[in-house]
N, C-alpha and C positions, 0 to 999 in steps of 0.2 A: 327396731337396731336400739338395744342398749349399749349407752357411751358412756366413757369412763368422765367424759369432762364437762365440767357446767357451762362454759362458754365457749366460744369459736377460738375464742383471744387466749385462754389458758390451754387449746388445743395448738396453738402455735410454739407457745412457749415450752410447753412438753414435750414438740417434736424439736426444740430446737438443742434442749439440751440432750436427746438421742442419738441427732441424726444432724446436728449444725452445718455440714456443706451440703445437704441437700437443696435443691432450686426449690425453692417456696413463692416466686412471684418476678414474671420477668415483665417489660411492656415495650415500647417501641424506643426510649432511650434507656435506659436500668436494667440489671435484675439481680435479686438479692435472693440470697443461702436462707437458710432458716436464720441463723445465729443473725445474718447482716439485717432481714426483717425483725426479728425481735429487740434488738437493739436502735433501730428508728423508731420504733413503736413507742421504747421508753422516751426516745429523746421527745418523742407528739407528747406524750406524758408528760415532761418535763415542760413543756412549749406550756400547754394546756393549764397545768398549774399555776404558772406566773399569772395566767389569766384569771385566774381566780376561779377555774371551772371546779365542779365538787361534786358530790353525788347528784344523780337525779338532775342536772343543769342541763340543758336543750343549747345543742348547738347545732347550726342552720349549714352545709356543706352543700357547696355546689360542686357536682358530680367532674372530675375528671377520668380519663379512663386511663390510670399510673397507679402504681404500686402505690406511691404517699398518699391516697387518696385513703386506702385500705390499710394505712398504718396509720393516719390521723385517724379516721375508727377506731382502732384497735387500744392508740394511745387515749385516746376519751374513756375510754369503757375499761381501761386500768385505775382512773381516777370515778368511774362509778356512772360516769357522763353518759349524758343520752344524744346519739347520733341523727340527725335527722338530713338525710339526703335530699338532695332537689336536680333536676336537669342541666346537666351543662348549657352553660350561655342562656341560662334563663334571665328573664329581666330583672333590676333593680326591683323593681314594684312586688315581682311575685316575692324574691328575696327578703322585703321586707313586710311583705303581708304574712305569709308563712309563721318569720321569726316573731311578729306580735301574737299570732294564733296561739303557737306554741310557748310562745313566752321566754321565746331564746337569749340564752345570755353573750352569746355570741354567733356571727355569722364571718364563715367562711368564702371567698369567691373569688375566683380571675380579678374582676373587677367592679368592690362593694357598692362605687356610687351614691345613687340617694342613700340606698338601705341605711346609712349609717346617723340616717337621721335621727334614730328612734333606741338602734338595739350599738353596741361595739362591735366593728368588722374589722377582720384583716383579710387582706389579699393572699393570695397562694404563693408568691412571691416572696412576701414578710414572712410567712408559717414556714418556708422551706430555709430560707434562710436561718431564722430564728433555732429550728432544728439540731440545723448545721453547728450553730454554737454553743447549744443545749447540751450539757452532760445527760447521760442515760439518769432516769429521776428512776426513786422507787416507787412503787406499785401495789397492786391489789388483786387478785382476780376476782370479779363478781360472783354473785350469787344466782343462779339459775332464774329465779324469780324475780330480779331485779330489771328494769326494763332496758332493752339494744338501743331500740331503735322506734323512731314512729316514720312512718310511710306514707306518704302522702299520695294518695292515688286517685283518680275519679273516676268512678263508677257508671255503671249502666244509665244514672239518673243523670249523669252530668255535674252533679254536686261532689266536691272534694272533699274524702275524708281521710282524717289522719290516723291509722292504722298503726298501735300500738302494739309493740311486738316486744316478749322477752329474750331473756337469753338461751332462755329450757324452750322456749318456741324454735328458734335457731340453730339448736342443738339438734331439736326433733325434724324438721325439717333436711336439716343434715345429714341423718339417718335415712330417712325416708328416701333422698337421692340416693346415696352410697349404697345404700340396700337397691335400690332400683337399677340402677345399673350393672350392678355386680362388682364395684369398683375393687381393683387390685393395688396390691404395692406396685410403685413406681410408675402410678398415673401422670400423666402430664395434659391440662387441658385447655384449648385454646378456646378465650371467652371473648365474642367481640360484642356482647350482649352491655348497654351503657349500664353502670356500675349506682345507679339510682332507681333502677326497675328493679322488684324483687326478684324477676329470673337469674339474671344475672349476677348480682349479688350474692345470691344462696344457691348457684353453683362453685363461687367461689368458695364460698365457707365448707361446701362437703369437701373440695377438693384440700382444704386447709385442714379440716378436720380428719381427715383421711392420710393427712402425711402425704400428698403430691404435691403436683406443682401448678402454678398459675400463670397461664400465659396473654397477657389483657393487646388487644389491639385496639384503638381508637378510630377507624375507619375502616369502611371496604372497599372505597376508592383505587386502594392500590393494589391488590392481588398481586402483584408480581411481592410487595413486601410481607403480605399476609403470608403466601407459603415459603417466603424464604426464613421467616421464623416460626414455621412447622418443623421445616427443617433443624433451624441452626439449636432449638430447643429440645428435639425428638419428643415432638407434637403426637399422643397417641390417642388422643379424645378431643371430645366438642362439643360444646355448646352451642348450637343457634335458637336464634326464632325466625319464624319462616320466612319475612323480608329477607333476613340476612341470605339464608338458603338460595330463595332466586336470586339476589344477586351474584352471589357465586356461580351459581348455572351458569347465568345468561351470560356473564363475563369471563367466562373461563374453559367454556367446556367444558370437556369431559377430565380436564384436569386432576379433578378432586379424587377418582378414578386411581391415581396412581400410588393414592397411599392406601388402597383398600388392604393390602397384607399387614399394613402398621397402625390401624383405625383398632382399638378395640371396641368403640360405641360413638357414635352422635346421640346426644339428649336434644329433645326440641320440645319447647314451650310455647307459653304467654298468647296464643290465638290459632288458628284455624291452618292447616299447610293447606297448598294449593294441589289439587291430584296432580296433575300433569308434574308437579316437582316431586311430589311423593314415588311416581313412576318413575321418574327418570333417577334419582338419588337410588333407589333400591337398583336400577340396572346397573349405578357406576360400583357398587358397594354390594356385592353378593357377599350374604353370609356374616356381614358387617352386623349386627345389634342397632338397631337404628330406635328408641326410645322417645316415643309419648308422652308426655308427662301432662296431666289436667291437675287446677289447681286453682289456688287466687291470691292475691297478696292475705287475704284472713285467713288462710289455711291453706297451708305450700305444700304441693307437691301429694295431692294426695291416693291421683294411682296411675297408673304407668303401662306401656303396651307399646311391645317390640311389635313396628307393623312390618319385618323385612321377614315376610315367611312367605311359604308355598302360597296360603289362602288368607290372607289377613282381613279382617271384618271391616264391614262397611259400619261407622260409626262407634268402631268401640275404640274406649279410652281403658282397655284392661282390668286391671283388678287394683285392692285396696292397697297402696306401700305401705310399709316395714310399720310405722307410729298411726297408722288410720285405719280408723273402720266406716265403712260407709254403709247406712242405711238410703232407705227410700220412705218420703214422706208423702200423705195429703198437703191438699193447700191448707189446712186446721192441724197443721204438724204431726201427724198420728202417724205413727208407723206405720206402713203398709209391706206386704208382699206382692212384688212386682214381678212384672214379666209385658212380653210383649203386646199383650193385649189389655195390661193394666198397670199403666208408665205412675211412676210418682219424681219427686223432687229430691235429688240431693241433698243429705245435709253429711256433715261430718264430725269426726269425732277422733279427738287424739292432741298430743303435748303439740302439736303444731298450731293449733289454732291461738289465734291474737285471744289475749282477755277483753279489751275494750275497742272504740273508739275515741280519740283524744276529745275529751270536754264536749259530749253527745251521747248520753245516755238515751236517748229518743231513738237514734240510730243502729245504738248498742244493742235495745232489745228486740230490735226491727228483725236482726241478723243473726240473735243469739241466745241461748237460755243458761250460759254456763258451764255447760254439754259439748252442745252441738253447733255447728256453725250451719244455717239454713242457706241454700241457695233457692235463684229461678232456675235450674237449670234440671229440665225435664229429661228421665233418662229410664232405664229398668235393665234387672239382671237377668242375663238368657241363660240356656240352659247347661252351658256350662261353667255360668259363673262369673264372666265377663262381665262387662256393664256398658251400656251402649246408649251412645247419648245421640239423644234428637235434636237438644238445642234448648235457646234459652224460653222460658215461657215469654209468649208476647214475640218470641222471633218465631217458632213453632206455627204453622199454620194449617190451623182446625177447618178443611173445607169438606161442608157435608159429610162430618163427623169421621173424618180420616184424617189423620196427622200427618203431613207434610215438613220434611225439612226443607230451609231454605239452602242450605250448605251445599244441599243434593244437586239443589238443580243452578246455582250458582256452579260447581264443578265443570257440569255436565255444558252449561255454556259456553264457560271458558278454554276447552276443548277446541272449538273453532278459531281460526288464525285472525278473524274480523275481530273477536268482542276480548278488546286488552283486558277489559278489569267490568265487575257488576255489580249487582247486590238486591237481594230480591226482601221485599216484606211482603205484610197483609196487609190488604185493604176489603172497606164491607162490602156486604156484596146480595143482593135480595135475594139469591135464590140460594146458596149454599155458606149465605151468613159469613165467610173471609173467603177472600178470592187469592190469590198470588199475583202483585207486580215486580216485575223485573227492570232495572233500570241499570241500561248498557251503557258502556265505555267504548267505542270505537277502536280498533287499533291505528295507529299512524296511516292515509291514504286509501283507508276501507270506507265504503259508506254504509249507513245503516240500514239495513232490513232485516223489520222484524219478523217478516212468512218466513226467508231460511231459517231466519232462530227457532222459529217455532217450530217449522218442520224437522228442524234436527233436534230439540230436545220431544218431539213425538216418536223421533225411532229410537230414543235412550232410555225414556221413564215412560211409565204409568200414565194414560193420558189424563187422569184428574192431577197430575202431579204440574202439568206441565202449564205454563203461569196465562192464565185470563190477559193480562196485558205487557206489555212489553214497551217498554220507554226510554229513548235515548236519552244522557247525558255527557255532561262535558269531561266531570271527574268522580271516582268513587271515591266519597269521604272515608281514608282510613287514618289508623293511630300510627305513632313512629312503629312501632313492628307489627304494624303490616292488618294490625284489627280491624275491618269490615264495624263502621260506624252508622250501623241500623238506625239511632235514634234523627242521626243528620239527614237521612234518605226520608223519614216518614214528613220531616219538615220540607219538604219541598212538596209534598199535598200540598193541594189547594184546600182554603178552609170552609168548613159548611156554610 
């Protein structure tokens, strides 16, 4: 998808010129038209200028699920600064550590605390007060090649990496989303995903590039307020991580189904979705496109699949998005032709690809050659041209030459009401080379019964897919967005 803008902030200001009274951003405390939000961005720009921020300077910002968070980001971009968002309520030590790592010039946080020892700090209250007292400042739009943000992410190895993103990357990802969901004029999207995380942040970017409205909520604990905001602002689309969908379905019954005639789409991503939730949301919203995006912080929103069809394909992640080319490679990075019997590793090419990791040339060389971003995700193109994702290399279990997706085993086990959660990993086996081990967290009031779980799995799966070992555990480790942390499960295995 070709875009005439060089940055998201430029798109905001152009829309402010053409449709100044159109809803831009709303949160639980305030709402802004495009004109009002552009003015706030210019005020933020003025505050940062008085702090001595200039082109290329990094500013570490603790996330708040408020319009002012994005205004601070865009105000910084109007000076050529680099935005470094961190999770809400992160520790002062984390703020200080990241600030030192990226050589930040300023930290913005609720309570900067100990972070003030080495880097200049400002609280959110101080920033907002200063913005109210500062006149809108002169500005310049950044170029596509300029660095927009550094997104710190903990990968599958557990090592935290600073992913450098340019304004051109942001625009390309926005194009992937707009094209993927077939975004139309008048879009108003509800985004409860935290804005320090690439998923929620990029969904907001897409709406702003498309001239739509963004509605932010900071918690799903108050679902009454969630639905009131949907009504108040005329929300007609949603962005959810699977964990958020689970909360909504568990705590609001069939309420979401009342919006079936209003919703244009719901987009999902960042983690696999439980099969039970997938079935439930399809039953509540017949005919509403339910788009699952695949991608990474390094290469955003690279495939999309509408799973709300009569016969959705198992493990399908769809087809490449507008600015993306997907190829399959072997372990030596040679491009191959793939099919069910000849699987490969996904590699992505396109304008959304990050240029490098911050101060980490070794890790950069491990994942990119400047053209392709290489992944450890094993997949293949099927006969229809759709991509079928088996899982991450190391997660996919090779049992006597047959490849087994642990996700399939987990989804099947979670059909049992006695299973609250579960996680499957590979273990060594003298006979088949590898075998499956299923960790099970029982539902409250349910006793662990490995035999019953095995019998259930045998009734649903081919026998070679049924785990050789089934073990009870108190808690299945997951990230904030519901992604299973298999590396943590592996650490529970006894040492050799």
